[in-house]
C-alpha positions in Angstrom: -71.3 16.1 7.9 -74.1 13.9 6.8 -74.1 10.4 5.4 -77.3 9.6 3.6 -77.3 5.9 4.1 -75.2 2.8 4.7 -76.2 -0.3 2.8 -74.6 -3.6 2.2 -76.1 -5.9 -0.4 -77.5 -9.1 1.1 -74.9 -11.3 -0.6 -72.1 -9.4 1.1 -73.5 -9.2 4.6 -71.9 -10.9 7.6 -68.4 -10.4 6.0 -67.5 -7.2 8.0 -68.2 -4.7 5.3 -70.8 -2.8 7.3 -68.6 -2.7 10.3 -65.7 -1.4 8.2 -67.9 1.3 6.7 -69.0 2.4 10.2 -65.4 2.4 11.5 -64.2 4.4 8.6 -67.0 7.0 9.0 -66.2 7.4 12.7 -62.5 7.8 11.9 -63.1 10.4 9.1 -65.6 12.3 11.3 -63.1 12.4 14.2 -60.3 13.6 11.9 -62.6 16.5 10.8 -63.2 17.5 14.4 -66.6 16.0 15.1 -66.9 14.7 18.7 -69.9 12.3 18.1 -72.1 10.9 15.4 -75.8 10.2 15.4 -77.7 7.8 13.3 -81.3 6.7 12.8 -82.3 3.1 11.8 -85.0 0.5 11.8 -82.5 -2.3 12.6 -82.4 -3.9 16.0 -79.3 -5.0 17.8 -76.7 -4.3 15.0 -75.6 -0.9 16.2 -75.7 -1.9 19.9 -73.2 -4.7 19.2 -71.0 -2.1 17.5 -70.9 0.1 20.6 -73.6 2.7 19.6 -75.8 4.0 22.4 -79.5 4.1 21.9 -81.0 7.5 22.6 -84.7 7.4 21.7 -87.3 6.5 19.1 -88.1 9.0 16.3 -90.9 9.2 13.8 -90.9 10.3 10.1 -93.7 12.0 8.2 -95.5 8.7 7.6 -95.5 8.0 11.4 -92.9 5.2 10.9 -90.8 4.6 14.0 -87.0 4.4 14.0 -84.3 4.3 16.6 -81.8 7.1 17.1 -78.2 6.3 18.3 -75.1 8.2 19.2 -71.4 7.2 19.3 -68.2 9.1 20.2 -65.6 9.6 17.5 -62.8 9.8 20.2 -60.0 7.3 19.9 -59.8 4.9 22.7 -56.7 4.6 24.9 -54.0 2.5 23.3 -55.2 3.0 19.8 -53.4 5.6 17.7 -54.5 7.2 14.4 -51.5 5.5 12.8 -52.9 2.1 13.6 -56.4 2.8 12.3 -56.5 2.2 8.6 -59.1 3.7 6.4 -61.4 1.5 4.4 -59.8 0.4 1.1 -61.9 0.2 -2.1 
């Protein structure tokens, strides 16, 4: 499973859309049997605040640096699949 990118237009930022997209992606991946997800980004602090764990820096073909993160798709104690609602369009 690969998601090419997650982007929220500037006028819609800080309204919870990015967090909802991340949460929905984690839920979908967990339901499909994936135990963890990885992502790469140039952003600082956003993913840490959402519970992602920093692994290391990576570099692309142009020698640009980015951060690599991981997060478990496992459902935390006390949260059931029935209570987790998918993102609505």
